[in-house]
N, C-alpha and C positions, 0 to 999 in steps of 0.2 A: 504494499499501499504506499502510496506516494503522497507525503506531507507538503502541502505547498505553503510558500512564505509569500506575503503580503507585504509590501515596502509604503512607505509613507512617499505620498504623492505632492511633493514640497514644492511644485510650482504650478499648482493647479488654479492659481490666480495671478499668475504671469511672474511674480516676484515671490522669492522664497517665504512660506507661511507653514509655522508646522502644529497647526492646530487646525480643526476643520471639525463641521456639526452636518452629519449627513441623515437625510430621513432613509431609514431602513428599508422602507419599501424601493431605494435604490437599488437596493443591494440585492434585490430578488433572483436575480441569476445565479450568484454567488450560494446564496440561502439554497435556492432547487438542487445544485449540485450536491450537496450534503456533504462534500469534502474536507476530510481534517486538515487541518490548515494552521498557522503560526504568523502573527504579527510581529514586527518587528519596532511597535509603538503600543502607546497607551491605548486602551479602551474601554469606553462606559456606555452601557448600551441601556437605556430605557426604553421599557416594553409598554404598547398601550393597546395590543390585540394580538391576535395570532392563538395557534394553539398545537401543540406538539412539545418538543424536548430541545435544550440547547446546553450540550457538552464541552464541559472546560477539564482539561485534563482525562483522567477515568472518571469522574462524577458527571451524572447527567441530571440535570434540573428543568422542570417543568415550565414552559413559557405561560406566564400569569399577566394581566393588564395591572400596574405599577410596579413589579417586579425591573430592577437593576442585575446588571451584569457586570463585573468588573476584571478586567483581563489584563495581564501584563506580558511584555516583549517576553515570547519564546513559549507561551502555554499554548498547548495545542487544543483547540477548539474545534467543533462543528456542529451543524444544526441537522435536525431531522423533525420536518414539520409534518404536521396533517393540513394545516393553514397556513399561508405565510403570515409569518408575524409583522406587525407594524410598531411603529416607535422613532427613536432619535437615537444616533450614535454621536458619542463626544470622542473624538481621536486627537491624539496631541502627543508630541516627541517631548523626552522629559528636558533635553538641552532649550526647549521654548520658556521654560520655566526656570531653569539654571542662570538664564541671561538677567530674567528679574528680581531673583530672590539672592541673598547672602547667606543661602543654606542649601548645602550639597545634599541633605540629608532629607530635605523634605519629603520627597518620593518616599523613601523608605519610613518616614514615619507616618504614613497614610495606612491604618489597619486594613482596609481592602484591599490594597494592593500586595500586603504582606500578611496575609490570614493567616496561614498556616494551617490547621485541621479547621476553622472557621470557614463555612460557603463564603465563596466571593460574590454574593449576592445580597440584594437588601429588597425588603417587599414596604413600599410606601403607602400609608396611608391616603385618603383620596387630596386633601389639604396639601401633602406634602408632595404629592405628584405634581400638583397646580402650580407650587412656589419653584420645584425643579424645572418644569418646563419655561417657567415664566425667568429663571435664571439663564437656561439653554436658550432661551428667545433672545436676548441681550446679548447674548455672544454671538447668535447667527446675525443680529442686525449689524454688529461690530464687523463682521467679519465682510460683508455686503458693502462696508465703508472701508476695506483696508488699503491702507497705504504702509508702503514700505519701511518707512520710517516714524509710522505711529503706531506701533504695537503696545505701548504699555496699558493703552485701557484693555484690551482683550488679555493680556496676561493678568491683570489686577482682575478679571471678570473670571479667568481661569482657577484662578487662586481662590476667590470667595466661592466658589462652585466645589472644588474640592474639599476647602475646610468645612462646609456646610454639611456635605456626604460624608465626612469622617466624623462628625458629630454626631449623625444621624445612626452610622455604622456602629460606632461605638457604644450608643446607649441601646441600639437594638438589642448588640450581642454581648453587652456590659463589659465591654474587653476595657484596658486602660491601657492608654499609650504611654510606656515606660521607656522606649528606644531612646525617645530625644532626650532624658536625663542624662545619658552617657553616650559621648561619642562613640567610643570605641565598639560599642555594638554594632550601631549604623555601618561600621567601616568594616567591621567582621563579616555582618551578612551579605553586604555587597561585594567583599573580595570573593566570600564561597560561592554565588552565584556564579562568578567569574571565571574563578580556577577549581571547582569541586571535581572534575575530571582530570586534574592535572596533578593534585595537591591533597591528600588524604588526612595528614597528619594536622595534631592541632597545635605542636611545636610550630609548624610553618608559618601557620598564620597569627600564632602568639609573637614571634619574630618580625612577621612583616609589621606588626603593630606598635613593636618595642614595647611588648610587655611579657609577661611571665605566663607559662602555660595554665600556671593554677589560678592565677588572675581572671586571666580568660573564662576558664571555666567558672568561676565565682561571679562572673559579671553576666555570664549565658543562664546560669540557673536562676539569677534575679530577675534577670529580663525577658529570657525566652521560656524558661520554664523546663529546659533542659540544657546537659553540658554541651560543651563546645564540639564533643565529638559526636554526641548523638544528633544535633543539627546537621552537622559535614553529613554525616551517613543517611539522615534523611533527604536530605538534597540529592544525594547520589541515587539514591533508590528511585526517588520520584522521576529522576530522570530514567532510571532503567524502567520503569513501567511506561512513560511514555515512548519509548525505542520499543518496548514490548508490544504495544497495542498498536502504535501505529505505523513499524517499517516491517519488513520482512527480513530483518538483517537476524543473522544466528548469533545463537546466546554467546557462543566465543567472540564473535563482533563486538557485541554490545559491552561484553566484559573489558575486552580490549579498548574501546572507546571511551568507558569510562575510568581507566586507567589501572585496570585489574589485570596483571598478566598470569593470574592463575586463574582459568576458568572455574575452577573445582572451589576455590575460595570465595569467588562471587557468587557462584551459587546456594555455599552453604550462607553467606551473608543475607542473600534475598530472602531466603527460607525462614533466618532466624527473625528477619525484623516482618515478614508479611505472613508468613506459616505457611505458605507453599513454594514452590520451584519456581523459577521463571516461566517454563515451558508451562505449565498448569496455570498460571496467571495466565497467560496468551491465551491457551484454550478457553479458559472460562470467562474472562472480561474481552476478549475482543468483539467491538462493537458491528 
């Protein structure tokens, strides 16, 4: 099975603009394909209609009016619809905000883009849906007025929308955003997502952050609820599941791609963390 990659259309409006608002109906061609794909940018999809399912990684979520889905670069997604969904899609590149904010960890601190075991979705009440539609409408109007040297209003509107959504998400799931209280955690999680297939040891990440392994473990337990080794292993197993579900790579090839020289060790580690072997997972979970 081929997983398609979709990149941001940066020059859609002539000059480069790293944010866009798209009616979901305009993506009907891609939705009908039902093809597994991943994005190179962040995506927030607000649903106002439709019937079926939307899948992110190995999880399947029902399409319902007032539901929002959040996806980050690299997450594998696909649609399985009986009735084509309606709604609005807000997409943007991280760079668009980094130019505006003096905070390199802002995206990492948004709970819905780093949700862990919590679903990357949010169900809004009618009043909140209306408010979000209003916020998105403001973004849409500013995109229509887009001028190359006048992006500050758009960046501010995006920031306002993301913060508002984070408050709703945190309240809904009763999460507490503690990552922003320690800069090492944000740097650690970002580094793991970038280099998990190359480096598996806690010592490597601790050295990269110029702290001890013991201190990194203590910080992870406090802010992430697991130690550093478990966080790294969880990220590796997540990628293994994606490759098993959405590619035809052999287990040996997947093990090698994830930095395991010994396939037997990879299989044992996968079974230890999931309860089944990689082949059993592929056979039982294949969409």
